[in-house]
All heavy atoms as an XYZ file, in Angstrom:
982
protein
N     -21.457     19.943     22.987
C     -21.489     21.145     23.829
C     -22.123     20.809     25.150
O     -21.704     21.323     26.176
C     -22.260     22.251     23.124
C     -22.159     23.587     23.819
S     -22.924     24.963     22.946
C     -22.012     24.983     21.407
N     -23.161     19.939     25.130
C     -23.823     19.600     26.375
C     -22.867     18.836     27.296
O     -22.853     19.063     28.508
C     -25.067     18.756     26.109
C     -26.165     19.549     25.402
C     -27.301     18.722     24.967
O     -28.340     18.777     25.549
N     -27.135     18.004     23.859
N     -22.057     17.966     26.730
C     -21.111     17.227     27.540
C     -20.029     18.154     28.040
O     -19.520     17.966     29.176
C     -20.517     16.038     26.743
C     -21.533     14.939     26.404
C     -20.914     13.904     25.454
C     -22.067     14.295     27.649
N     -19.635     19.156     27.274
C     -18.644     20.117     27.761
C     -19.182     20.944     28.933
O     -18.452     21.215     29.893
C     -18.222     21.057     26.583
N     -20.454     21.329     28.830
C     -21.108     22.058     29.946
C     -21.115     21.167     31.186
O     -20.799     21.604     32.284
C     -22.503     22.532     29.538
C     -22.378     23.633     28.522
C     -23.284     23.008     30.785
C     -23.725     24.086     27.892
N     -21.478     19.892     31.001
C     -21.523     18.993     32.151
C     -20.111     18.805     32.767
O     -19.975     18.844     33.984
C     -22.080     17.625     31.675
N     -19.133     18.600     31.921
C     -17.745     18.440     32.427
C     -17.222     19.680     33.114
O     -16.684     19.602     34.224
C     -16.811     18.093     31.273
N     -17.507     20.849     32.559
C     -17.048     22.064     33.180
C     -17.769     22.350     34.482
O     -17.204     22.985     35.401
C     -17.206     23.254     32.231
O     -18.576     23.592     32.018
N     -18.986     21.871     34.590
C     -19.759     22.108     35.834
C     -19.144     21.382     37.043
O     -19.425     21.717     38.179
C     -21.247     21.759     35.655
O     -21.366     20.344     35.584
N     -18.306     20.397     36.752
C     -17.639     19.676     37.832
C     -16.640     20.592     38.577
O     -16.269     20.331     39.716
C     -16.936     18.442     37.343
C     -17.849     17.359     36.772
C     -17.008     16.238     36.135
C     -18.789     16.820     37.864
N     -16.225     21.658     37.928
C     -15.272     22.628     38.503
C     -15.954     23.681     39.390
O     -15.333     24.272     40.247
C     -14.498     23.375     37.420
C     -13.659     22.491     36.477
C     -13.117     23.313     35.351
C     -12.575     21.765     37.224
N     -17.250     23.869     39.195
C     -17.989     24.940     39.853
C     -17.963     24.824     41.371
O     -17.754     25.803     42.102
C     -19.400     25.043     39.277
C     -19.314     25.585     37.839
C     -20.290     25.967     40.144
C     -20.631     25.599     37.079
N     -18.226     23.587     41.943
C     -18.202     23.515     43.403
C     -16.910     24.001     44.032
O     -16.948     24.698     45.033
C     -18.417     21.994     43.658
C     -19.184     21.538     42.453
C     -18.602     22.337     41.316
N     -15.775     23.690     43.439
C     -14.529     24.127     44.004
C     -14.304     25.645     43.793
O     -13.924     26.313     44.710
C     -13.351     23.344     43.362
C     -12.030     23.707     43.953
C     -11.008     22.666     43.706
C      -9.664     22.992     44.307
N      -9.595     22.889     45.717
N     -14.612     26.115     42.596
C     -14.423     27.517     42.308
C     -15.303     28.421     43.200
O     -14.888     29.514     43.546
C     -14.721     27.805     40.816
C     -13.693     27.315     39.796
C     -14.246     27.465     38.393
C     -12.394     28.045     39.962
N     -16.497     27.952     43.512
C     -17.413     28.766     44.302
C     -17.462     28.380     45.761
O     -18.260     28.897     46.541
C     -18.798     28.715     43.707
C     -18.926     29.285     42.260
C     -20.383     29.206     41.766
C     -18.379     30.680     42.140
N     -16.620     27.438     46.179
C     -16.548     27.051     47.562
C     -17.834     26.453     48.131
O     -18.236     26.729     49.238
N     -18.462     25.574     47.329
C     -19.718     24.984     47.724
C     -19.624     24.216     49.032
O     -20.572     24.272     49.848
C     -20.249     24.051     46.617
C     -20.914     24.772     45.505
C     -20.964     26.106     45.287
C     -21.666     24.182     44.452
N     -21.669     26.375     44.111
C     -22.106     25.206     43.616
C     -21.955     22.848     44.126
C     -22.863     24.935     42.469
C     -22.718     22.632     42.996
C     -23.183     23.651     42.204
N     -18.556     23.447     49.230
C     -18.479     22.627     50.483
C     -18.601     23.545     51.730
O     -19.317     23.247     52.658
C     -17.191     21.843     50.535
C     -17.227     20.702     49.546
C     -16.420     19.518     50.035
N     -16.311     18.510     49.026
C     -17.227     17.569     48.806
N     -18.319     17.552     49.474
N     -17.085     16.659     47.850
N     -17.882     24.632     51.713
C     -17.896     25.575     52.823
C     -19.284     26.214     52.949
O     -19.818     26.326     54.050
C     -16.837     26.659     52.562
C     -16.744     27.695     53.691
C     -15.723     28.842     53.360
N     -16.273     29.657     52.237
C     -15.810     29.711     51.009
N     -14.738     28.995     50.636
N     -16.359     30.499     50.099
N     -19.862     26.583     51.829
C     -21.162     27.252     51.854
C     -22.261     26.280     52.296
O     -23.109     26.633     53.112
C     -21.490     27.860     50.494
C     -20.585     28.947     50.049
C     -20.672     30.204     50.897
O     -21.780     30.497     51.410
O     -19.660     30.880     51.099
N     -22.280     25.081     51.746
C     -23.284     24.100     52.041
C     -23.174     23.633     53.489
O     -24.177     23.297     54.128
C     -23.253     22.954     51.005
C     -24.198     21.859     51.423
C     -23.582     23.484     49.650
N     -21.985     23.615     54.050
C     -21.808     23.178     55.419
C     -22.570     24.066     56.412
O     -22.904     23.616     57.479
C     -20.283     23.197     55.759
N     -22.864     25.297     56.013
C     -23.635     26.195     56.887
C     -25.144     25.941     56.851
O     -25.851     26.507     57.639
C     -23.335     27.640     56.505
C     -21.874     27.995     56.753
C     -21.590     29.456     56.609
N     -21.644     29.831     55.183
C     -21.298     31.014     54.722
N     -20.918     31.938     55.562
N     -21.343     31.265     53.425
N     -25.578     25.121     55.917
C     -26.990     24.842     55.777
C     -27.437     23.742     56.766
O     -26.630     22.997     57.245
C     -27.317     24.355     54.344
C     -26.967     25.340     53.218
C     -27.216     24.649     51.867
C     -27.861     26.584     53.311
N     -28.742     23.685     56.978
C     -29.323     22.573     57.742
C     -29.069     21.308     56.967
O     -29.003     21.322     55.752
C     -30.840     22.801     57.930
C     -31.185     23.975     58.819
C     -30.746     23.772     60.268
O     -30.783     22.608     60.734
O     -30.322     24.737     60.889
N     -28.858     20.178     57.688
C     -28.544     18.947     56.972
C     -29.502     18.570     55.835
O     -29.067     18.132     54.747
C     -28.540     17.893     58.070
C     -28.194     18.672     59.298
C     -28.844     20.017     59.121
N     -30.798     18.668     56.051
C     -31.765     18.330     55.012
C     -31.616     19.229     53.825
O     -31.611     18.768     52.645
C     -33.197     18.380     55.549
C     -34.308     18.051     54.525
C     -34.097     16.683     53.927
C     -35.679     18.213     55.131
N     -31.465     20.522     54.058
C     -31.290     21.437     52.953
C     -30.023     21.183     52.163
O     -30.027     21.253     50.945
C     -31.285     22.886     53.497
O     -32.493     23.129     54.249
C     -31.224     23.924     52.368
N     -28.965     20.839     52.883
C     -27.704     20.484     52.207
C     -27.889     19.265     51.311
O     -27.399     19.204     50.174
C     -26.603     20.271     53.216
N     -28.582     18.243     51.818
C     -28.790     17.045     51.054
C     -29.662     17.325     49.806
O     -29.415     16.806     48.725
C     -29.477     15.976     51.926
C     -28.522     15.305     52.884
C     -29.180     14.148     53.611
N     -28.299     13.729     54.691
C     -28.540     13.928     55.968
N     -29.685     14.480     56.340
N     -27.689     13.500     56.874
N     -30.689     18.139     49.994
C     -31.515     18.539     48.828
C     -30.661     19.279     47.784
O     -30.764     18.977     46.587
C     -32.710     19.394     49.312
C     -33.434     19.997     48.106
C     -33.678     18.536     50.116
N     -29.820     20.157     48.269
C     -28.947     20.929     47.325
C     -28.098     19.964     46.511
O     -27.997     20.094     45.294
C     -28.084     21.917     48.112
C     -27.080     22.615     47.270
C     -27.417     23.726     46.528
C     -25.757     22.141     47.203
C     -26.500     24.327     45.754
C     -24.810     22.751     46.383
C     -25.188     23.881     45.657
N     -27.399     19.036     47.194
C     -26.481     18.119     46.492
C     -27.286     17.198     45.574
O     -26.832     16.817     44.463
C     -25.639     17.297     47.447
C     -24.572     18.152     48.110
C     -24.435     18.466     49.415
C     -23.448     18.806     47.469
N     -23.372     19.255     49.631
C     -22.724     19.469     48.447
C     -23.011     18.849     46.159
C     -21.576     20.200     48.171
C     -21.846     19.582     45.852
C     -21.179     20.252     46.887
N     -28.501     16.805     46.007
C     -29.328     15.934     45.173
C     -29.759     16.682     43.883
O     -29.615     16.145     42.771
C     -30.613     15.538     45.942
O     -30.205     14.788     47.083
C     -31.487     14.662     45.061
N     -30.179     17.943     44.019
C     -30.561     18.704     42.854
C     -29.345     18.932     41.924
O     -29.490     18.877     40.695
C     -31.158     20.051     43.244
C     -32.562     20.008     43.805
C     -33.140     21.123     44.355
C     -33.314     18.829     43.813
C     -34.422     21.126     44.848
C     -34.583     18.792     44.353
C     -35.130     19.925     44.852
O     -36.416     19.913     45.381
N     -28.216     19.202     42.527
C     -26.994     19.359     41.710
C     -26.696     18.112     40.919
O     -26.318     18.160     39.758
C     -25.815     19.735     42.589
O     -26.044     20.960     43.255
N     -26.843     16.951     41.588
C     -26.600     15.690     40.927
C     -27.608     15.419     39.754
O     -27.229     14.943     38.693
N     -28.874     15.788     39.988
C     -29.882     15.642     38.948
C     -29.567     16.497     37.744
O     -29.721     16.087     36.605
C     -31.281     16.001     39.502
C     -31.996     14.822     40.097
C     -32.215     14.739     41.471
C     -32.524     13.788     39.309
C     -32.913     13.680     42.007
C     -33.227     12.755     39.881
C     -33.407     12.696     41.239
O     -34.094     11.639     41.781
N     -29.156     17.726     37.982
C     -28.826     18.609     36.889
C     -27.654     18.066     36.059
O     -27.679     18.045     34.862
C     -28.575     20.049     37.385
C     -29.882     20.647     37.923
C     -27.983     20.928     36.251
C     -29.690     21.918     38.685
N     -26.603     17.607     36.793
C     -25.476     17.008     36.088
C     -25.897     15.782     35.297
O     -25.493     15.631     34.138
C     -24.384     16.670     37.141
C     -23.137     15.947     36.543
C     -22.413     16.859     35.547
C     -22.219     15.534     37.653
N     -26.712     14.933     35.871
C     -27.162     13.715     35.211
C     -27.990     14.104     33.967
O     -27.885     13.461     32.903
C     -27.967     12.839     36.138
N     -28.802     15.119     34.075
C     -29.607     15.565     32.922
C     -28.723     16.084     31.830
O     -28.883     15.722     30.646
C     -30.595     16.678     33.368
C     -31.425     17.232     32.226
S     -32.537     16.051     31.461
C     -33.853     16.134     32.678
N     -27.744     16.899     32.160
C     -26.828     17.417     31.143
C     -26.048     16.336     30.439
O     -25.875     16.333     29.220
C     -25.860     18.452     31.752
C     -26.612     19.703     32.182
O     -27.740     19.944     31.858
N     -25.939     20.551     32.921
N     -25.549     15.371     31.212
C     -24.805     14.240     30.629
C     -25.748     13.407     29.783
O     -25.410     12.986     28.652
C     -24.134     13.345     31.727
C     -23.583     12.038     31.136
C     -23.053     14.147     32.433
N     -26.944     13.115     30.243
C     -27.883     12.304     29.506
C     -28.287     12.958     28.180
O     -28.331     12.294     27.151
C     -29.181     12.058     30.341
O     -28.852     11.342     31.494
N     -28.566     14.267     28.218
C     -28.924     14.957     26.968
C     -27.762     14.941     26.011
O     -27.939     14.815     24.778
C     -29.422     16.361     27.269
C     -30.709     16.502     28.079
C     -31.035     17.950     28.336
C     -31.858     15.781     27.414
N     -26.564     15.133     26.547
C     -25.379     15.160     25.681
C     -25.153     13.785     25.059
O     -24.889     13.656     23.874
N     -25.270     12.714     25.880
C     -25.080     11.334     25.317
C     -26.185     11.018     24.311
O     -25.896     10.413     23.230
C     -25.059     10.323     26.424
C     -23.842     10.335     27.348
C     -23.971      9.357     28.494
C     -22.574     10.054     26.491
N     -27.407     11.398     24.595
C     -28.511     11.168     23.646
C     -28.223     11.850     22.323
O     -28.370     11.239     21.239
C     -29.836     11.708     24.253
C     -31.060     11.600     23.356
C     -31.453     10.155     23.154
C     -32.205     12.361     24.047
N     -27.708     13.043     22.362
C     -27.425     13.826     21.157
C     -26.251     13.268     20.386
O     -26.222     13.262     19.135
C     -27.170     15.280     21.510
O     -28.339     15.834     22.131
N     -25.227     12.761     21.099
C     -24.027     12.216     20.438
C     -24.319     10.829     19.861
O     -23.845     10.496     18.761
C     -22.856     12.134     21.454
C     -21.699     11.303     20.893
C     -22.380     13.565     21.786
N     -25.081     10.033     20.589
C     -25.327      8.633     20.191
C     -26.469      8.464     19.217
O     -26.482      7.483     18.479
C     -25.552      7.763     21.434
C     -24.401      7.704     22.415
C     -24.771      6.921     23.661
C     -23.142      7.129     21.735
N     -27.418      9.396     19.172
C     -28.589      9.250     18.323
C     -29.009     10.532     17.564
O     -30.145     10.893     17.491
C     -29.788      8.770     19.155
C     -29.579      7.441     19.775
S     -31.150      6.926     20.498
C     -30.547      5.817     21.722
N     -28.035     11.169     16.923
C     -28.407     12.447     16.236
C     -29.401     12.251     15.125
O     -30.278     13.099     14.930
C     -27.060     12.975     15.736
C     -26.170     11.769     15.631
C     -26.608     10.851     16.753
N     -29.262     11.148     14.372
C     -30.199     10.932     13.269
C     -31.642     10.713     13.785
O     -32.571     11.191     13.183
C     -29.776      9.679     12.437
C     -28.440      9.790     11.793
C     -27.272      9.393     12.708
O     -27.480      8.987     13.889
N     -26.063      9.502     12.215
N     -31.758     10.013     14.887
C     -33.081      9.762     15.445
C     -33.751     11.055     15.950
O     -34.939     11.229     15.847
C     -33.022      8.752     16.599
C     -32.470      7.377     16.232
C     -33.262      6.679     15.140
N     -34.596      6.347     15.473
C     -35.053      5.186     15.909
N     -34.199      4.194     16.130
N     -36.317      5.009     16.176
N     -32.912     11.960     16.516
C     -33.442     13.243     16.960
C     -33.887     14.149     15.807
O     -34.753     14.952     15.984
C     -32.407     13.962     17.846
C     -32.136     13.314     19.186
C     -30.982     14.061     19.873
C     -33.343     13.314     20.081
N     -33.290     13.915     14.662
C     -33.598     14.783     13.508
C     -34.786     14.209     12.692
O     -35.263     14.864     11.750
C     -32.377     14.888     12.603
N     -35.314     13.043     13.058
C     -36.450     12.485     12.373
C     -37.672     13.363     12.536
O     -37.832     14.090     13.508
C     -36.725     11.068     12.848
C     -35.602     10.101     12.480
C     -35.840      8.705     13.050
O     -36.783      8.528     13.843
O     -35.066      7.777     12.707
N     -38.624     13.231     11.647
C     -39.853     13.918     11.736
C     -40.937     13.073     12.387
O     -42.065     12.887     11.883
C     -40.334     14.382     10.330
C     -39.358     15.395      9.782
C     -39.734     15.857      8.365
O     -40.023     15.036      7.528
N     -39.748     17.155      8.169
N     -40.646     12.555     13.571
C     -41.589     11.717     14.289
C     -42.075     12.483     15.517
O     -41.343     13.400     15.993
C     -40.929     10.386     14.762
O     -39.889     10.729     15.708
C     -40.347      9.648     13.576
N     -43.225     12.160     16.012
C     -43.706     12.868     17.225
C     -42.733     12.750     18.406
O     -42.556     13.726     19.134
C     -45.031     12.161     17.529
C     -45.519     11.670     16.223
C     -44.277     11.268     15.471
N     -42.126     11.585     18.575
C     -41.192     11.449     19.716
C     -39.952     12.312     19.517
O     -39.512     12.975     20.436
C     -40.781      9.986     19.851
C     -39.837      9.698     21.022
C     -40.461     10.099     22.363
C     -39.473      8.190     21.047
N     -39.372     12.345     18.315
C     -38.205     13.200     18.038
C     -38.557     14.650     18.237
O     -37.770     15.402     18.824
C     -37.672     12.944     16.638
N     -39.676     15.059     17.800
C     -40.129     16.464     17.964
C     -40.325     16.794     19.435
O     -39.908     17.828     19.942
C     -41.400     16.755     17.166
C     -41.105     16.620     15.665
C     -41.958     18.115     17.485
C     -42.352     16.539     14.776
N     -40.926     15.865     20.182
C     -41.135     16.065     21.634
C     -39.832     16.187     22.368
O     -39.624     17.071     23.202
C     -41.987     14.951     22.220
N     -38.879     15.280     22.030
C     -37.590     15.290     22.736
C     -36.811     16.556     22.391
O     -36.239     17.185     23.292
C     -36.764     14.024     22.401
C     -37.475     12.806     23.045
C     -35.337     14.141     22.929
C     -36.910     11.446     22.656
N     -36.751     16.881     21.112
C     -35.945     18.102     20.753
C     -36.628     19.359     21.299
O     -35.963     20.316     21.646
C     -35.717     18.211     19.217
O     -37.009     18.061     18.545
C     -34.780     17.086     18.772
N     -37.949     19.367     21.353
C     -38.665     20.497     21.988
C     -38.295     20.604     23.445
O     -38.055     21.726     23.962
C     -40.168     20.353     21.812
O     -40.523     20.401     20.445
N     -38.296     19.469     24.130
C     -37.949     19.468     25.563
C     -36.514     19.967     25.755
O     -36.275     20.839     26.623
C     -38.073     18.030     26.159
C     -37.485     17.943     27.513
C     -38.213     18.365     28.643
C     -36.220     17.443     27.699
C     -37.648     18.314     29.888
C     -35.644     17.385     28.992
C     -36.386     17.795     30.063
N     -35.602     19.486     24.980
C     -34.190     19.895     25.100
C     -34.065     21.383     24.802
O     -33.368     22.120     25.536
C     -33.240     19.096     24.223
C     -33.303     17.605     24.593
C     -31.843     19.606     24.285
C     -32.565     16.666     23.645
N     -34.779     21.886     23.776
C     -34.754     23.330     23.484
C     -35.268     24.138     24.687
O     -34.637     25.118     25.091
C     -35.590     23.619     22.234
N     -36.377     23.730     25.223
C     -36.969     24.446     26.402
C     -36.011     24.367     27.618
O     -35.877     25.368     28.345
C     -38.317     23.911     26.751
C     -39.457     24.214     25.795
C     -40.726     23.477     26.146
C     -39.665     25.748     25.762
N     -35.377     23.237     27.754
C     -34.450     23.088     28.876
C     -33.326     24.128     28.784
O     -33.041     24.851     29.752
C     -33.863     21.651     28.830
C     -32.853     21.339     29.914
C     -33.254     20.921     31.171
C     -31.466     21.408     29.662
C     -32.361     20.599     32.151
C     -30.531     21.110     30.625
C     -30.955     20.710     31.863
O     -30.089     20.402     32.877
N     -32.671     24.227     27.619
C     -31.584     25.164     27.468
C     -32.009     26.591     27.394
O     -31.335     27.499     27.890
C     -30.706     24.769     26.298
C     -29.936     23.529     26.578
C     -30.114     22.292     26.033
C     -28.950     23.343     27.589
N     -29.281     21.368     26.630
C     -28.535     21.994     27.585
C     -28.343     24.212     28.531
C     -27.575     21.485     28.464
C     -27.389     23.691     29.404
C     -26.976     22.358     29.345
N     -33.146     26.872     26.768
C     -33.651     28.265     26.719
C     -34.051     28.683     28.131
O     -33.839     29.871     28.466
C     -34.798     28.373     25.741
C     -34.378     28.173     24.259
C     -35.606     28.144     23.350
C     -33.405     29.289     23.814
N     -34.605     27.825     28.935
C     -34.928     28.141     30.330
C     -33.670     28.450     31.085
O     -33.615     29.404     31.901
C     -35.642     26.962     31.019
O     -36.842     26.691     30.399
N     -32.612     27.705     30.845
C     -31.308     27.979     31.510
C     -30.763     29.324     31.089
O     -30.178     30.039     31.911
C     -30.329     26.828     31.202
C     -28.972     26.975     31.880
C     -29.133     27.104     33.389
N     -27.858     27.346     34.028
C     -27.289     28.529     34.226
N     -27.900     29.630     33.810
N     -26.140     28.636     34.860
N     -30.984     29.674     29.873
C     -30.516     31.011     29.396
C     -31.303     32.127     30.132
O     -30.681     33.075     30.579
C     -30.724     31.105     27.879
C     -30.230     32.386     27.214
C     -28.717     32.558     27.348
C     -30.614     32.378     25.751
N     -32.585     31.971     30.256
C     -33.423     32.948     30.958
C     -32.953     33.037     32.437
O     -32.854     34.101     33.000
C     -34.922     32.605     30.875
C     -35.741     33.435     31.835
C     -35.396     32.773     29.452
N     -32.749     31.879     33.041
C     -32.253     31.831     34.433
C     -30.939     32.584     34.602
O     -30.703     33.263     35.576
C     -32.178     30.368     34.938
C     -33.575     29.793     35.102
C     -31.371     30.257     36.220
C     -33.561     28.278     35.259
N     -30.064     32.455     33.567
C     -28.786     33.127     33.640
C     -28.959     34.630     33.802
O     -28.320     35.259     34.647
C     -27.987     32.861     32.344
C     -26.629     33.552     32.292
C     -25.671     33.077     33.335
O     -25.621     31.881     33.628
N     -24.922     33.960     33.968
N     -29.872     35.202     33.018
C     -30.045     36.650     33.083
C     -30.950     37.091     34.209
O     -30.738     38.182     34.777
C     -30.559     37.155     31.710
C     -29.524     37.053     30.633
C     -29.655     36.122     29.655
C     -28.417     37.874     30.617
C     -28.696     36.020     28.656
C     -27.428     37.803     29.635
C     -27.596     36.821     28.654
N     -31.944     36.282     34.527
C     -32.922     36.656     35.556
C     -32.378     36.419     36.981
O     -32.809     37.127     37.922
C     -34.241     35.902     35.361
N     -31.547     35.446     37.168
C     -31.087     35.068     38.492
C     -29.608     35.301     38.677
O     -29.171     36.028     39.561
C     -31.453     33.587     38.819
C     -30.954     33.202     40.197
C     -32.931     33.383     38.717
N     -28.805     34.586     37.871
C     -27.350     34.586     38.109
C     -26.639     35.886     37.805
O     -25.684     36.222     38.460
C     -26.702     33.438     37.336
C     -27.074     32.113     37.865
C     -27.691     31.168     37.056
C     -26.806     31.748     39.202
C     -28.056     29.931     37.556
C     -27.163     30.530     39.706
C     -27.788     29.622     38.864
N     -27.126     36.628     36.822
C     -26.458     37.873     36.496
C     -26.732     38.955     37.537
O     -26.120     39.995     37.546
C     -26.855     38.390     35.109
C     -26.059     37.763     34.044
O     -25.213     36.920     34.318
O     -26.252     38.064     32.856
N     -27.634     38.692     38.485
C     -27.913     39.651     39.551
C     -26.969     39.421     40.749
O     -26.999     40.136     41.710
C     -29.365     39.521     39.991
C     -30.322     39.879     38.870
C     -31.739     39.641     39.321
N     -32.650     39.867     38.234
C     -33.351     40.959     38.049
N     -33.183     41.952     38.898
N     -34.146     41.079     37.027
N     -26.184     38.360     40.678
C     -25.254     38.007     41.743
C     -23.816     38.214     41.250
O     -23.450     37.654     40.220
C     -25.446     36.537     42.171
C     -24.451     36.137     43.266
C     -26.877     36.277     42.647
N     -23.076     38.951     41.943
C     -21.667     39.225     41.563
C     -20.793     38.119     42.049
O     -20.773     37.810     43.228
C     -21.201     40.573     42.147
C     -19.825     40.942     41.734
C     -19.659     41.131     40.218
O     -20.568     41.732     39.591
O     -18.687     40.658     39.658
N     -20.110     37.447     41.140
C     -19.196     36.397     41.532
C     -17.752     36.805     41.385
O     -16.852     36.046     41.644
C     -19.425     35.063     40.746
C     -19.187     35.311     39.244
C     -20.772     34.527     41.020
C     -19.069     34.031     38.455
N     -17.532     37.974     40.887
C     -16.187     38.453     40.728
C     -15.971     38.896     39.306
O     -16.691     38.487     38.416
N     -14.986     39.711     39.111
C     -14.702     40.249     37.788
C     -13.431     39.664     37.192
O     -12.906     40.148     36.219
C     -14.578     41.763     37.885
C     -14.943     42.402     36.588
O     -15.574     41.826     35.722
N     -14.471     43.660     36.405
N     -12.947     38.581     37.808
C     -11.736     37.927     37.277
C     -11.948     37.454     35.847
O     -13.083     37.108     35.433
C     -11.375     36.746     38.178
N     -10.910     37.453     35.078
C     -11.026     37.081     33.687
C     -11.627     35.720     33.458
O     -12.445     35.535     32.584
C      -9.603     37.163     33.028
C      -9.545     36.805     31.541
C     -10.396     37.799     30.743
C      -8.096     36.810     31.039
N     -11.251     34.745     34.328
C     -11.779     33.377     34.095
C     -13.296     33.341     34.343
O     -14.029     32.606     33.684
C     -11.066     32.341     34.932
C     -11.174     32.499     36.421
N     -10.434     33.371     37.145
C     -11.967     31.855     37.288
C     -10.757     33.293     38.411
N     -11.661     32.366     38.555
N     -13.826     34.170     35.252
C     -15.265     34.228     35.463
C     -15.978     34.862     34.285
O     -17.040     34.442     33.841
C     -15.611     34.993     36.750
C     -15.388     34.182     38.004
C     -14.643     34.723     39.029
C     -15.887     32.917     38.154
C     -14.426     34.013     40.178
C     -15.685     32.200     39.348
C     -14.943     32.731     40.353
N     -15.376     35.901     33.708
C     -15.954     36.604     32.565
C     -15.977     35.671     31.342
O     -16.978     35.602     30.586
C     -15.233     37.908     32.261
C     -15.454     38.936     33.343
C     -15.021     40.339     32.908
N     -13.813     40.393     32.123
C     -12.664     40.881     32.549
N     -12.576     41.342     33.810
N     -11.600     40.924     31.772
N     -14.898     34.940     31.152
C     -14.813     34.004     30.002
C     -15.816     32.881     30.214
O     -16.563     32.513     29.259
C     -13.389     33.466     29.872
C     -12.453     34.590     29.389
C     -13.359     32.269     28.893
C     -10.986     34.237     29.419
N     -15.887     32.325     31.387
C     -16.842     31.250     31.678
C     -18.277     31.707     31.401
O     -19.071     30.968     30.807
C     -16.666     30.715     33.068
N     -18.596     32.880     31.908
C     -19.959     33.446     31.732
C     -20.284     33.529     30.226
O     -21.320     33.108     29.778
C     -20.072     34.780     32.364
C     -21.397     35.416     32.239
C     -21.447     36.834     32.931
N     -22.720     37.425     32.730
C     -23.038     38.209     31.697
N     -22.147     38.458     30.754
N     -24.227     38.748     31.593
N     -19.375     34.065     29.469
C     -19.552     34.223     28.035
C     -19.719     32.852     27.340
O     -20.630     32.667     26.525
C     -18.408     34.988     27.395
C     -18.459     35.144     25.871
C     -19.688     35.945     25.482
C     -17.153     35.807     25.383
N     -18.892     31.899     27.722
C     -18.983     30.570     27.109
C     -20.306     29.891     27.497
O     -20.918     29.237     26.631
C     -17.816     29.715     27.538
C     -16.458     30.125     26.936
C     -15.316     29.305     27.541
C     -16.459     29.998     25.428
N     -20.705     29.983     28.731
C     -21.957     29.376     29.161
C     -23.137     29.994     28.433
O     -24.000     29.313     27.925
C     -22.176     29.465     30.674
C     -21.451     28.397     31.461
C     -20.595     28.696     32.474
C     -21.636     27.040     31.186
C     -19.944     27.739     33.233
C     -21.020     26.051     31.889
C     -20.184     26.386     32.901
O     -19.547     25.415     33.636
N     -23.185     31.308     28.377
C     -24.301     31.980     27.711
C     -24.331     31.613     26.221
O     -25.430     31.287     25.686
C     -24.191     33.538     27.890
C     -24.502     33.901     29.325
C     -25.129     34.260     26.935
C     -24.210     35.360     29.668
N     -23.192     31.584     25.602
C     -23.132     31.188     24.171
C     -23.595     29.739     24.017
O     -24.345     29.424     23.106
C     -21.690     31.330     23.646
O     -21.287     32.693     23.796
C     -21.559     30.928     22.203
N     -23.179     28.887     24.946
C     -23.600     27.476     24.886
C     -25.068     27.323     25.062
O     -25.744     26.602     24.298
N     -25.644     27.971     26.074
C     -27.084     27.852     26.352
C     -27.885     28.362     25.141
O     -28.876     27.707     24.710
C     -27.492     28.625     27.602
C     -26.760     28.297     28.862
C     -26.583     29.203     29.830
C     -26.250     26.999     29.066
C     -25.890     28.885     31.022
C     -25.569     26.675     30.217
C     -25.422     27.649     31.233
N     -27.506     29.512     24.593
C     -28.202     30.054     23.490
C     -28.063     29.191     22.225
O     -29.047     28.945     21.526
C     -27.737     31.490     23.178
N     -26.920     28.690     22.000
C     -26.679     27.856     20.808
C     -27.478     26.564     20.902
O     -28.090     26.140     19.927
C     -25.179     27.502     20.667
O     -24.447     28.682     20.460
N     -27.419     25.918     22.087
C     -28.183     24.665     22.267
C     -29.672     24.932     22.122
O     -30.404     24.154     21.478
C     -27.840     24.035     23.597
C     -26.445     23.435     23.683
C     -26.056     23.155     25.107
C     -26.327     22.203     22.821
N     -30.167     26.006     22.727
C     -31.566     26.346     22.597
C     -31.955     26.567     21.132
O     -33.020     26.120     20.688
N     -31.113     27.246     20.386
C     -31.413     27.508     18.977
C     -31.399     26.275     18.147
O     -32.292     26.022     17.333
C     -30.449     28.551     18.444
N     -30.363     25.451     18.314
C     -30.228     24.226     17.487
C     -31.402     23.284     17.738
O     -31.986     22.743     16.783
C     -28.857     23.542     17.805
C     -28.855     22.104     17.269
C     -27.699     24.349     17.258
N     -31.759     23.059     18.995
C     -32.832     22.141     19.275
C     -34.197     22.727     18.895
O     -35.097     22.000     18.476
C     -32.788     21.645     20.714
C     -31.648     20.681     20.911
C     -30.433     21.089     21.444
C     -31.785     19.360     20.509
C     -29.392     20.177     21.568
C     -30.733     18.455     20.601
C     -29.549     18.891     21.175
O     -28.507     17.979     21.258
N     -34.334     24.028     19.009
C     -35.593     24.683     18.553
C     -35.757     24.492     17.019
O     -36.826     24.112     16.555
C     -35.580     26.170     18.838
O     -35.652     26.391     20.234
N     -34.692     24.759     16.300
C     -34.741     24.581     14.839
C     -34.952     23.150     14.457
O     -35.700     22.889     13.482
C     -33.454     25.150     14.224
C     -33.278     26.672     14.322
C     -31.873     27.101     13.809
C     -34.389     27.374     13.508
N     -34.341     22.222     15.189
C     -34.558     20.829     14.869
C     -36.019     20.420     15.149
O     -36.619     19.683     14.307
C     -33.630     19.947     15.728
O     -32.273     20.326     15.503
C     -33.779     18.479     15.401
N     -36.602     20.891     16.205
C     -38.007     20.582     16.522
C     -38.919     21.187     15.437
O     -39.837     20.578     14.952
C     -38.380     21.077     17.904
N     -38.675     22.406     15.089
C     -39.494     23.126     14.088
C     -39.360     22.387     12.717
O     -40.356     22.202     12.024
C     -39.100     24.577     13.955
C     -39.502     25.338     15.236
C     -39.696     25.259     12.732
C     -38.915     26.712     15.391
N     -38.149     22.012     12.384
C     -37.923     21.277     11.132
C     -38.714     19.960     11.146
O     -39.225     19.523     10.099
C     -36.437     20.999     10.944
C     -36.085     20.320      9.629
C     -34.582     20.114      9.509
N     -34.312     19.096      8.562
C     -34.229     17.754      8.808
N     -34.403     17.365     10.055
N     -33.971     16.894      7.872
N     -38.783     19.323     12.307
C     -39.548     18.081     12.391
C     -41.018     18.275     12.152
O     -41.725     17.344     11.757
N     -41.534     19.458     12.406
C     -42.928     19.743     12.202
C     -43.262     20.007     10.673
O     -44.402     19.935     10.321
C     -43.385     20.967     13.012
C     -43.348     20.769     14.522
C     -43.528     22.079     15.210
C     -44.408     19.776     14.956
N     -42.210     20.328      9.958
C     -42.445     20.670      8.539
C     -42.774     19.510      7.647
O     -42.500     18.402      7.919
C     -41.210     21.398      7.978
């Protein structure tokens, strides 16, 4: 799911016209924006690859596994909070594809937050 979120996020700049919007920013601000966007994409890909390549290690009851799964849970739960606190206050359109994408993203963020929270809690048991 994390890799699907990362892959789908590659469509967002075109769908939301980022090049046009970012072109209006000061050069430094534009560079910071693209840098942050790249970091978020790299984080999503990294967490997805970690989860696909080492699921057994993440499920272990070790301090490192608990710390990593707790971090991943907080990462996705924070993104879920940001969705409702920030993004849902901005209207991007009522087109069907935007409504479907919103539902899929919210479901993904909540599911990932829940799975990694439960994995971290299980590691503590």
